[in-house]
C-alpha positions as CSV (number, residue, x, y, z in Angstrom):
1,G,-20.3,11.4,-4.8
2,S,-17.7,9.5,-6.7
3,V,-15.2,12.4,-6.3
4,F,-14.9,11.4,-2.6
5,Y,-13.3,8.1,-3.6
6,V,-10.7,9.9,-5.6
7,L,-10.0,12.1,-2.6
8,S,-9.7,9.2,-0.2
9,A,-6.7,9.2,2.2
10,P,-5.1,6.0,0.7
11,V,-5.1,7.4,-2.8
12,I,-3.5,10.6,-1.7
13,Q,-1.1,8.8,0.6
14,R,0.1,6.4,-2.1
15,M,0.1,8.6,-5.2
16,Y,3.5,8.8,-6.9
17,Y,5.0,7.0,-3.9
18,H,3.5,3.5,-4.0
19,T,1.4,3.8,-7.1
20,A,0.3,0.2,-7.3
21,L,-1.5,0.5,-4.0
22,G,-3.0,3.8,-5.2
23,A,-5.2,1.7,-7.6
24,Q,-8.0,1.8,-5.1
25,F,-10.5,1.5,-8.0
26,I,-10.1,-2.3,-7.6
27,I,-11.9,-2.1,-4.2
28,T,-14.6,0.2,-5.5
29,A,-15.0,-2.0,-8.6
30,S,-15.5,-5.0,-6.4
31,L,-18.1,-3.2,-4.4
32,V,-19.9,-2.3,-7.7
33,L,-19.9,-6.0,-8.7
34,W,-21.5,-6.8,-5.4
35,V,-24.1,-4.0,-5.3
36,Y,-25.1,-4.4,-8.9
37,D,-24.9,-8.2,-9.0
38,D,-28.6,-8.5,-10.0
39,L,-28.0,-6.4,-13.1
40,I,-25.4,-8.7,-14.5
41,G,-27.0,-10.7,-17.3
42,S,-25.9,-14.3,-16.6
43,D,-24.1,-16.5,-14.1
44,R,-21.3,-17.1,-16.6
45,R,-20.7,-13.4,-17.0
46,R,-20.6,-13.1,-13.2
47,M,-17.9,-15.7,-13.0
48,V,-15.9,-14.1,-15.8
49,Y,-16.0,-10.7,-14.1
50,W,-14.8,-12.1,-10.8
51,G,-12.1,-14.1,-12.6
52,L,-10.9,-10.9,-14.2
53,M,-11.0,-9.2,-10.8
54,G,-8.7,-11.9,-9.3
55,F,-6.3,-11.6,-12.3
56,L,-6.3,-7.8,-12.0
57,C,-5.6,-7.8,-8.2
58,V,-2.4,-9.8,-8.8
59,A,-1.4,-7.8,-11.8
60,I,-1.5,-4.6,-9.9
61,H,-0.8,-5.6,-6.2
62,S,-1.5,-8.8,-4.5
63,Y,-2.7,-7.1,-1.3
64,F,-5.9,-6.3,-3.2
65,L,-6.7,-10.1,-3.3
66,P,-7.9,-10.4,0.3
67,M,-9.8,-7.1,0.0
68,A,-11.7,-8.1,-3.1
69,G,-12.0,-11.6,-1.6
70,M,-13.8,-10.2,1.4
71,I,-16.3,-8.4,-0.8
72,L,-16.8,-11.6,-2.9
73,A,-17.4,-13.5,0.4
74,A,-20.1,-10.9,1.3
75,L,-21.7,-11.5,-2.1
76,A,-21.5,-15.2,-1.6
77,V,-23.4,-15.0,1.7
78,I,-26.3,-13.3,-0.1
79,Q,-26.2,-15.7,-3.0
80,I,-26.3,-18.7,-0.6
81,K,-29.2,-17.1,1.1
82,K,-30.9,-17.0,-2.3
83,K,-30.1,-20.7,-2.8
84,K,-27.4,-19.9,-5.4
85,A,-24.6,-21.8,-3.7
86,A,-23.3,-23.2,-7.0
87,L,-22.9,-19.7,-8.4
88,A,-21.1,-18.6,-5.3
89,A,-18.7,-21.5,-5.5
90,G,-18.1,-20.8,-9.2
91,E,-17.2,-17.2,-8.6
92,F,-14.8,-18.1,-5.9
93,A,-13.2,-20.8,-8.1
94,A,-12.8,-18.3,-11.0
95,F,-11.4,-15.6,-8.7
96,S,-9.0,-18.0,-7.0
97,A,-7.9,-19.7,-10.2
98,A,-7.2,-16.5,-12.1
99,G,-5.3,-15.0,-9.2
100,L,-3.2,-18.2,-8.7
101,A,-2.5,-18.4,-12.4
102,N,-1.2,-14.8,-12.5
103,L,0.9,-15.4,-9.4
104,Y,2.5,-18.3,-11.2
105,V,3.1,-16.4,-14.4
106,L,4.7,-13.6,-12.4
107,G,7.0,-15.9,-10.5
108,A,5.5,-15.9,-7.1
109,F,6.3,-19.5,-6.5
110,Y,9.9,-19.3,-7.7
111,G,12.8,-19.7,-5.3
112,G,13.0,-20.5,-1.7
113,T,11.9,-17.2,-0.2
114,D,9.3,-17.4,2.6
115,A,6.0,-15.8,1.5
116,S,5.3,-14.7,5.1
117,G,7.3,-12.2,7.0
118,P,7.5,-10.3,10.3
119,G,5.4,-7.2,10.9
120,L,1.9,-8.6,11.5
121,G,0.4,-6.5,14.2
122,T,3.0,-3.8,13.7
123,F,2.0,-2.6,10.2
124,N,-1.6,-2.6,11.4
125,S,-4.4,-0.1,11.9
126,N,-5.1,2.0,14.9
127,L,-8.6,2.1,16.4
128,N,-8.6,5.9,15.6
129,T,-7.9,5.4,11.9
130,F,-11.2,6.7,10.5
131,V,-10.9,10.0,12.4
132,N,-7.1,10.4,12.5
133,P,-5.9,12.9,9.7
134,W,-2.3,11.9,10.4
135,E,-0.2,13.9,7.9
136,I,-3.0,14.1,5.3
137,G,-5.8,16.2,6.7
138,R,-5.3,19.8,7.8
139,L,-8.6,20.7,9.5
140,L,-8.6,18.2,12.4
141,P,-5.8,17.7,14.9
142,A,-3.5,14.7,14.1
143,L,-3.9,11.9,16.6
144,P,-1.0,9.7,17.9
145,L,-0.2,6.2,16.7
146,E,1.0,3.3,18.8
147,N,3.9,2.9,16.5
148,D,5.1,4.7,13.4
149,F,4.4,1.8,11.0
150,Q,0.6,2.1,11.6
151,Y,0.6,4.6,8.8
152,E,0.1,1.4,6.7
153,G,-3.5,1.2,8.1
154,M,-4.4,4.8,7.5
155,A,-8.1,5.2,6.5
156,Y,-9.0,8.7,7.4
157,L,-12.5,9.4,6.2
158,G,-11.9,13.1,5.7
159,A,-13.7,16.2,7.2
160,G,-16.3,16.2,4.5
161,I,-17.4,12.6,5.1
162,L,-17.4,13.1,8.8
163,L,-19.6,16.1,8.3
164,L,-22.1,14.0,6.4
165,F,-22.2,11.5,9.3
166,A,-22.9,14.3,11.7
167,V,-25.7,15.6,9.5
168,V,-27.2,12.1,9.2
169,A,-27.0,11.6,13.0
170,A,-28.7,15.0,13.5
171,G,-31.4,14.0,11.0
172,I,-32.0,10.7,12.8
173,V,-32.4,12.5,16.2
174,I,-34.7,15.1,14.7
175,R,-36.9,12.4,13.1
176,R,-37.1,10.5,16.4
177,I,-38.1,13.6,18.3
178,R,-40.7,14.4,15.8
179,K,-41.8,10.8,15.7
180,V,-41.5,10.7,11.9
181,P,-41.9,7.0,10.7
182,E,-38.8,5.5,9.2
183,E,-38.9,3.7,5.9
184,A,-36.7,0.6,5.3
185,F,-33.4,1.6,3.8
186,F,-32.9,-2.0,2.6
187,S,-35.7,-3.9,0.9
188,D,-34.1,-7.1,2.2
189,R,-32.5,-6.9,5.6
190,I,-29.8,-9.5,4.6
191,Y,-28.0,-6.8,2.6
192,G,-27.8,-4.5,5.6
193,R,-26.6,-7.3,7.9
194,V,-24.0,-8.5,5.4
195,T,-22.7,-4.9,4.9
196,V,-22.3,-4.5,8.6
197,L,-20.5,-7.8,8.9
198,L,-18.2,-7.0,5.9
199,T,-17.3,-3.7,7.5
200,A,-16.6,-5.4,10.9
201,V,-14.4,-8.1,9.3
202,S,-12.4,-5.6,7.3
203,F,-11.8,-3.5,10.4
204,A,-11.0,-6.4,12.6
205,A,-8.5,-7.9,10.1
206,A,-6.7,-4.5,10.0
207,V,-6.7,-3.9,13.7
208,L,-5.8,-7.3,15.1
209,P,-3.7,-8.7,16.7
210,N,-2.4,-5.4,18.2
211,I,-5.4,-3.5,19.5
212,S,-4.4,0.0,20.2
213,F,-6.0,3.4,20.5
214,G,-3.7,6.3,19.9
215,S,-0.4,5.7,21.6
216,I,-2.0,3.2,24.1
217,K,-1.6,-0.5,23.4
218,I,-4.8,-2.1,24.8
219,L,-4.3,-5.7,24.0
220,W,-2.1,-8.0,21.8
221,I,-4.0,-11.2,20.9
222,P,-1.5,-14.0,20.2
223,Y,-2.2,-16.0,17.1
224,P,-1.4,-19.7,16.8
225,R,1.8,-20.2,14.9
226,F,0.2,-21.6,11.7
227,V,-2.4,-18.7,11.7
228,E,0.4,-16.2,12.1
229,R,2.4,-17.7,9.2
230,L,-0.8,-17.7,7.0
231,L,-1.7,-14.1,7.9
232,G,1.9,-13.0,7.7
233,I,1.6,-13.4,3.9
234,F,-0.2,-10.0,4.1
235,R,1.8,-8.7,7.1
236,S,0.9,-5.1,6.4
237,N,-2.6,-6.0,7.5
238,G,-3.5,-2.4,8.3
239,R,-4.3,-2.0,4.6
240,L,-7.2,-4.5,4.9
241,V,-9.2,-1.7,6.5
242,W,-9.8,0.0,3.1
243,P,-13.0,-1.9,2.2
244,A,-14.5,-0.8,5.5
245,M,-13.4,2.8,4.8
246,Y,-15.1,2.8,1.4
247,I,-18.2,1.2,2.8
248,L,-18.4,4.0,5.4
249,M,-17.8,6.6,2.8
250,T,-20.6,5.2,0.7
251,A,-22.9,4.9,3.7
252,A,-22.3,8.6,4.6
253,I,-23.3,9.7,1.1
254,S,-26.2,7.2,0.7
255,F,-27.7,8.0,4.1
256,T,-27.5,11.7,3.5
257,A,-29.4,11.2,0.2
258,Y,-31.9,9.0,2.1
259,T,-32.3,11.4,5.0
260,F,-33.2,14.3,2.7
261,R,-34.9,12.2,0.0
262,R,-37.9,14.5,0.0
263,Y,-35.7,17.6,-0.3
264,R,-33.3,16.7,-3.1
265,G,-32.0,20.2,-3.5
266,V,-31.0,20.3,0.2
267,A,-29.3,16.9,-0.2
268,V,-27.3,18.2,-3.2
269,M,-26.2,21.3,-1.3
270,I,-25.1,19.3,1.8
271,V,-23.1,16.9,-0.3
272,A,-21.5,19.7,-2.3
273,A,-20.5,21.5,0.9
274,A,-19.1,18.3,2.3
275,L,-17.1,17.9,-0.9
276,A,-15.7,21.4,-0.7
277,L,-14.7,20.7,2.9
278,Q,-13.1,17.4,1.9
279,I,-11.0,19.2,-0.8
280,T,-10.0,21.9,1.7
281,D,-9.0,19.2,4.3
282,M,-6.8,17.4,1.8
283,S,-5.4,20.6,0.0
284,R,-2.1,20.8,1.9
285,T,-1.2,17.3,1.0
286,F,-2.1,17.9,-2.6
287,A,0.1,21.0,-2.7
288,G,3.0,19.1,-1.1
289,K,2.7,16.3,-3.6
290,Y,2.7,18.8,-6.4
291,E,5.8,20.6,-5.1
292,L,7.7,17.4,-4.5
293,Y,7.0,15.6,-7.8
294,M,6.5,18.3,-10.4
295,S,10.1,19.6,-10.2
296,D,12.7,18.1,-12.6
297,H,14.9,16.7,-9.8
298,P,13.1,17.3,-6.5
299,T,15.3,15.3,-4.2
300,D,19.1,15.6,-3.7
301,T,20.9,12.4,-2.8
302,V,24.4,11.6,-1.4
303,W,25.4,10.8,-5.0
304,D,24.6,14.4,-6.1
305,D,27.7,15.8,-4.3
306,E,29.8,17.3,-7.0
307,E,33.0,15.3,-6.3
308,V,31.1,12.1,-5.9
309,S,29.0,12.5,-9.0
310,E,32.2,13.2,-11.0
311,F,33.9,10.2,-9.5
312,I,31.1,7.8,-10.6
313,K,30.4,9.5,-13.9
314,G,30.0,7.1,-16.8
315,K,29.4,4.0,-14.6
316,R,26.3,1.8,-15.2
317,E,26.1,-0.2,-12.0
318,F,26.2,0.2,-8.2
319,I,27.6,-2.9,-6.5
320,F,27.1,-2.9,-2.7
321,L,29.5,-5.3,-1.0
322,Y,27.2,-5.6,2.1
323,T,23.6,-6.8,2.5
324,D,22.0,-4.2,4.9
325,N,21.7,-1.5,2.4
326,D,21.4,1.8,4.3
327,I,21.3,4.2,1.3
328,T,19.2,2.0,-1.1
329,M,16.4,4.5,-1.8
330,Q,18.8,7.4,-2.5
331,T,20.8,5.2,-4.8
332,A,17.8,3.9,-6.7
333,Y,16.6,7.5,-7.1
334,Y,19.9,8.6,-8.5
335,G,20.2,5.5,-10.6
336,Y,16.8,6.2,-12.2
337,F,17.9,9.6,-13.4
338,H,21.3,8.4,-14.6
339,G,20.6,5.0,-16.1
340,M,22.3,3.0,-13.4
341,R,21.3,-0.3,-11.8
342,Q,22.2,-1.7,-8.4
343,N,22.7,-5.2,-7.0
344,N,20.8,-4.6,-3.7
345,Y,17.4,-3.0,-3.1
346,Y,14.5,-3.0,-0.7
347,Y,12.6,-6.3,-0.8
348,A,9.2,-6.9,0.9
349,R,10.3,-10.4,1.9
350,D,13.8,-11.4,3.1
351,I,16.1,-12.6,0.4
352,E,19.3,-11.6,2.2
353,D,20.8,-15.0,1.7
354,K,20.5,-14.7,-2.1
355,V,21.9,-11.2,-2.1
356,A,24.8,-12.5,0.1
357,D,25.5,-15.2,-2.5
358,T,25.8,-12.7,-5.3
359,I,28.2,-10.5,-3.1
360,R,30.4,-13.6,-2.6
361,L,30.6,-13.9,-6.4
362,Y,31.7,-10.3,-6.7
363,Y,34.4,-10.9,-4.1
364,L,35.6,-13.9,-6.1
365,E,36.1,-11.6,-9.0
366,L,37.9,-9.1,-6.8
367,D,40.1,-11.9,-5.4
368,E,41.3,-12.5,-9.0
369,G,42.0,-8.8,-9.6
370,N,38.9,-8.3,-11.8
371,I,37.2,-5.0,-11.2
372,R,34.3,-4.3,-13.5
373,D,35.0,-1.2,-15.7
374,D,31.3,-0.2,-15.8
375,A,30.7,-0.5,-12.0
376,V,31.3,1.5,-8.8
377,Y,31.7,-0.5,-5.6
378,I,30.5,0.6,-2.2
379,I,31.4,-0.7,1.2
380,K,30.8,0.8,4.7
381,S,33.9,2.6,6.1
382,E,33.8,0.4,9.2
383,D,34.0,-2.8,7.1
384,Y,36.7,-1.3,5.0
385,N,38.8,-0.4,8.0
386,K,38.6,-4.0,9.2
387,D,40.6,-5.2,6.2
388,S,41.9,-2.1,4.5
389,R,45.0,-3.9,3.1
390,Y,42.8,-6.1,1.0
391,Y,41.3,-3.1,-0.8
392,D,44.6,-1.1,-0.8
393,S,46.2,-3.9,-2.9
394,M,43.6,-3.5,-5.6
395,D,44.3,-1.5,-8.8
396,C,41.5,1.0,-8.2
397,E,40.6,4.5,-7.4
398,R,38.7,5.2,-4.3
399,M,37.2,7.9,-2.1
400,E,35.5,8.0,1.3
401,R,32.2,9.9,1.7
402,F,29.1,9.7,3.9
403,G,30.5,6.8,6.0
404,H,31.3,4.7,2.9
405,V,34.3,3.9,0.8
406,I,33.6,4.0,-2.9
407,F,36.0,2.5,-5.4
408,K,36.2,1.8,-9.1
409,A,38.7,0.4,-11.6
410,Q,41.8,2.4,-12.1
411,K,41.5,4.7,-15.1
412,K,43.5,3.3,-18.0
413,D,46.1,5.5,-19.7
414,H,45.3,5.6,-23.5
415,G,48.0,8.1,-24.3
416,M,50.7,7.5,-26.9
417,P,54.0,5.8,-25.6
């Protein structure tokens, strides 16, 4: 059953593209700490484990903090029910303290950048997310999204898991028709109720405030300003659906085993068939990822043009003289393969003012006639044309390509007099 977690849509979607968010094992590890809490030897060990989890979430990607936090909250409800409120408080304290300490070490509180940002309710999850194969599955038809950014909340269960749910549903109907008495799946109903509540909270956090089904926007629930700023820290809130997704995957496998508990061989065959179906469903995406990333240089950029690459040969830095970088990813990709850095890149939170400050410093150098020997400068053609005489007066070589003017220091003549 664990193979299904490796074949989950978020893992496949993020592999080699946003690798930190591909570390979905953090969510499943948190679920393991919850489910097997009774097997952990001591309260001190429980607090250490959850402290390590908080530290690990920040070390890999801070978006895992609220996801692991949801699961810890579900555990806390059960512990409080068992009159272990002090333990629940200790685990939360360890989890929060370790996470905050690592945030501090990594510089999360440095500078004046606002932690929140726009996008809450846009980078969310669609109501069809569990059955929408989007660009990942191949066996079911792709369903529409309300906006293109809802890919952030993609949590497709996969054809194999959906088959297991269909089998379980059929088993329940058959047992009801035959009036076969049901045994309790949970020895303590609190576990079942908390599991349902955790799933609902995870799903609601991902879907709100923009409730949409397919391309239809059903309702936008306005948040108070302070709530919006707080939740805006995790503005790609669609990702918060992942705990719900893994709970549903686990439920499909567990309920299949429970439904056929008297026929273990049948249960194994059904799960194996579902796994084969899951692999088939995801196979096209696997093949595409392999083709894209296993070649030596899979993507051509604007900088790979023969004349352009010769022009910038030997340089070590791209200096963009504007803030709204329109070719940032291509430049970063080219720079990765050619040992070049750049002064402007994509940032999850707005630091445009800081970037603008550094650009002003570059212009002060240019005003004094200082053009860095190891750099190539880039400006949009439209901006260049507004003040072309300024650049024409420089002692530099330049060319115009792909809507940009590129210039560098004039090559020095080292020949004998």
